[in-house]
N, C-alpha and C positions, 0 to 999 in steps of 0.2 A: 458688828457685821451681820449677825443673825437678825437683829432688829430691822436693819435696812432691807434685808432680803424679804422679810415678812411683809414690810410695808409695800415694797415693790410688787410682791405677789398679790396682795390685796388690791392694790391700785389697778393692776392688770385685770383681775377678775371683775372689778367694778366697771372697768372700761368696756369689757365684753358684755356685761349684763345690760349696760345702757345702750348698747349698739344692737339690740335685738327687738323683734316684733313677734307677732303670732298669726296663725291662720286658723280660722274657725268657720264652722258651717254645719249644715245638716245634709244627710244622705237619704234620698227617697227613691222608692220604686217608680220608674218613669210612667208606668201604666196605671197603677192603683193609687199612687201618691202616699203609700204607707211608708213609715220610717223603716230603714234597714239597719239593724244592729250588726256588729261584727265586721263591718267593712274596713279594710286596711287602707288608710290614706297616708301615703308616704311622699317625701320629697326626694326625687331621684338624685343619686350621686351624693347623698348625705345620710346621716343617721337619724334625721328627724322623721317622725311619723306618729300616728295615733290610730286607734280603732274606734269606730262609732259605738255609742252606748245603746241601751235598750230603746231610747227615743230617737235614735238615728243621728245624734249630735256628736261632733268630734272637735278636738282642740289640739293644735300643735303649737307648743309654747317655746319661748327662748330661741327663736330662729334668727340667725344672723342676717342682717339686712342684705338684700340682694334680689335677683330675679331667678326664679326657679321653674322647674317642671314638676307638677304634682300628679301622682298616679293613684287611682282608686281601683281596688280589686275585691271581688267576692265570688266564691264558687257559685256557678249558675247564672252569673251576670257578665255582661261585656265589660272588659277592662277599659277604663277611660283615662286619657292623658290631657292635662291642662298645661299649656306652655305659656311662658311669659307672665307667670304669677309673681307680682312684686311684693316684697315684704319690706316695710319701712320701719325705721327706728321708733320704738314706743307706740306703734300703731298696730291695729288688728285688721288683717285682710279677710274679708268675707268671701267664702267660696262654697256655694251650695251645689250639691251634686245630685243629678238624676241618673239612675242606673237602669239599663234595659236588660230584662231577663233573656237568657240564651241557653243553648245546649252546649255543654263542654265535653269534648271528646278527649278522654285520657289516653286511650290507645285505640287501635282499630276496632276492637270488640268491646270497649268499655265506654259508657256514656254516663255523665253526672248531670242531673237536672236539679236545680236548686230547690224548688218546691212545686208540688202538684196542687196548685191552688184553684184550678178550673178544669172543665171538661176538655178544653182544647189541649192543655198541657198533658192531661192524663191520656188522651187519645194518641198524642205524639209518642208518649212513653210505651204504650202498648204496641204501636206500630214498629217501634225500634226493637222491641223484644221479639216480634214476629220475624224480623230480619236477622235474628241470631245474635243481637247485641246484649250484653249485660248492662242493665240500667240501675243506677243508684239514685234515689230521690228521697224527699222528706214530706211529711204531712204534720199539721198541727192537730194531733189527736193524742189521747191519753193512754190508749192501749191498742192491742192488735185487732181486736174485734171491731172497735170504733173505726180503725183505719180502713177495714174492708167495707164497712157500711158507708163511710165517707166517699170512697172512690166510686162506688156504685150509685150513690145518691146524687152525685154531681151531674149525672146524665138524665135526660127526659125519660119518663116511664117506658116509652116505646123502645128505647135503646138499652135499657138496663139488663135485659135478659142476655143480649149479645155480649155486653161488657162483663157480666158475671161469668159467662163461659170462658171468655178470653183471660180473665183474671185467674180463674182456676187452673188454666193451662200454663200461664206464664209466671205467676208469682212464686218466688222461692223462699223468701224469709221476710219477716217483719220484726224489727227491734224497736221497742218503745223504751224511752229513757226519761229518768227524772233525776234532778240534782237534789240530794237529801242531806240535811245538816247532821253532822256526827256529834258525838258527845264532846269532842275536842274543839268544836266550833268551826270545823272545816266542812267542805261539801264533798260528797261522794256520789257516784253514779249508781242508781238502782235500775234494773232493766226487766223487761218482759220480752221473751223470745218465742216467736211462732215459726216453726219449720214446716214446710209443706210436705204432707204425705198423702196417701190415697184417701184417708178418712177426712182430712181437712178439705181436699179438693171436692169430695162428694158433698160435704156440708155446704160449700159455696155454690155448687151447681144446683143443689136441691133446695136452696133458700133456707137452710138450717144453720145459719151463721151463729145463732145463739148457742149452739152446742160446742162451738170451737173453744170456748174458755175451758170447759172440762177436758177437752183433748190436750190443751196446753198443760193443764194441771196434772195430767197423767202421762205426759210425753217426755219425761226426763231422759229416757234412753235415746230419744231422737234429738236431744239437746235443747228441749223446750223448758221454759220456766215462766210462771206467772209473776206479775209484779208483787203479789202478796207473798209468794214463796221466797222471792229474793229479799224483800223487806224483813221477813221472818228470819231468814238465814243471817242477815246482818244484825238483827236484834239479839239472837241467841249467842252470836259471837262477840257481843258487847260493843259493837261499833255505833249503834244508834239506840235511842231510848224506845220504850214501849209506846209512848205517846207519839213519837215521830213515825213509827211503823204504822200506827193506826191512821194518823192524819194524812199520810202520803199514799195510802192504799186506794186502789180503785174499787175494791170490793170489801167494804167494812165487815160484812158478815163473815167472809172467808178469813180475813186476817185475825178476827177475834176467835174463830174456831181454832186456828193454828196455835194461838197463844194459850187458849184454854186447854188444848191437848198437852202443851208443854207443862202447864201448871199441874194437871192431873198426873202426868208421868213422873214429875218430881215428887209429888205427894205420895204416889203409889210406891215408888222405890224407897222413900223415907220410912213408910210404915211397915215394910217387909221385915226389917230387923226386929221391930217391936213385937210383931206377931210371933216370930220365931222364939223370942225370949219368953213370951207368955206361955207358949206351948211347952217349953222346957221346964217351966216352973210348975205347971199343972198337969 
C-alpha cells in the first residue's frame, strides 16, 4: 500500500510539473529606459510572483497553465495591471514592463518620491515641503555631503543660490547606506547620518558644504555619525574585518586614523603594567 501511494503521489507531482509554464521579461523606467531593480511582479489571486534583479529582469516559473492578471509595483512608480496574460504548458510568456515615475502619498502630510534624479523632481519635492508635507526620497550618492552637492548641481548656476537657501530651510536629515560583507559571509548595513542643526544650515547657505563632514564627525549628541565611524564601530565589535572597513570607507584617511588610534590605545594600555613592574624593581 505504501509503495502504491508513493507512486500515485509522484505521478500527480509529475502531472502538475508538466502542466506549467513561465512568465519572463524586463522592467524599465518609461522615461529614461533604465532598468528598474526591486519591482514586485505578481500574479493576482495566486502565490506566484518574483522581484526584478539589478538588471531589471524577472522570471516567474512553474505557473499553472491559464489566463491571469499580472501586477507590477514599486514605491515611487505607478502600479500597472496586465489582464488576459496567457500561460501555456511548457512555454514562456514574454511580458516587458515600462513603469512611470509618480509621487506616492502615504498620508495627508507624508509623500514618498522614488528618486530625485533631475531638477524637475527635486523642484517638486521642495515645493511639497514648502506646503508643509514631509517628503522621503532617494539619491544615488555615497555620503551626505555628496547628496547636498548633487541636489544643488542639478540646477543651472542662476538658480543654485535659491535652491541652496530652500534646501537649508527644508532639509531635516540625510541617511547614506552601504551593504557591507561581514566576517560570517552575510551583509549588514553601515550608515552615515546627517541631522540638520543651525551650524549645518549656515554651512549650506554660506557655500561651506565642505565643512559639514567635520560637523557630522563631532555631532554624536545630535544623532550624527560618519560612515567611517560606523565602519570603525563594526570593526572593533568584530562584525567586519579591517580590510572591509577600509575598502568601504568614503574617507580612507579618516578610517585609517581611527584604526591607528585603536592600535596605539591597545599598545599603551599593554605597556602600562610593564612600566609599573620596572619601577617596582628599580
